[in-house]
N, C-alpha and C positions, 0 to 999 in steps of 0.2 A: 376339440378341433372343429372348425366349421366345414361345411361342404366345399369341396374343391381343393382342400389342403392349402389354403392361403392364410391361415391364422398367424398372427404376429404378436410379439410381446414387447412391451416398453417398460424400462425401469426409470428413466429420467424425464420422460415427456418429449415434447416436440423438438426442442433444441438439443443438440448433442455435439460431441467432440468431432465426430465424423459426419459425413452426409447421411449415412445410415443411422437409424435409431434403435435397431435391435441389439439386445445385450448378447454377450458371449455366453454360450451354454457349455458347462462342464458336466459330463455324466460319468460317475465313478472314476473321477480323476482324468478323464480323457476329454480333450478339447474337441467338441463336435460342431463348432462354428456358430453362426448367428441365426440359423434357421430353427424357429420353434417347432415347425412340423417335423424336421429331421430328428430333433432331440426327443420329441414326444413319441416318435415311432420306434425309438430305441428301447424304451422302458414301458412296461405295463404299469398302469396307475397303482395297482395293488402291490407292486413290488417296490414302490418308493418308500424309503426309510426316512429321508429328510430332504428338505429344499432350503437353501440359504440364498438370499439375494444380497449381493455385495455391490456397494457403490462408493464413490469417493476414494479415500485412502485405502479402504479394505480391498477394492478392486485393483489397486495399483500393482499387486502381485502379478497380475496378468498383462502388465505393460499397457501400451496404447490400445491393444485389442479389448481391454477391459474398460475403456473410456466411456462406454454407454452402459456400464454395469455388467455384472456377471451373475448368472443363475447357476448355482452349484447343486446338482442332484445326486443323491446317494441312493442306490437301490440294491436290493438283495441279488 
């Protein structure tokens, strides 16, 4: 995370389905929104077991909210 807590993540690049470009974050099965900073503050890096990046048809499970991609984090 950069100083000031303004770090962002992009899955698809500059053009996106919504005006926002941030992906949806799912941490241990819970939708935590599109803020990378909020998602990063929920889990210590050493506790992360896996990270999957979903886009296209794989992200459709999350409906229109997954239109910019989905980052699925599993932690201990």
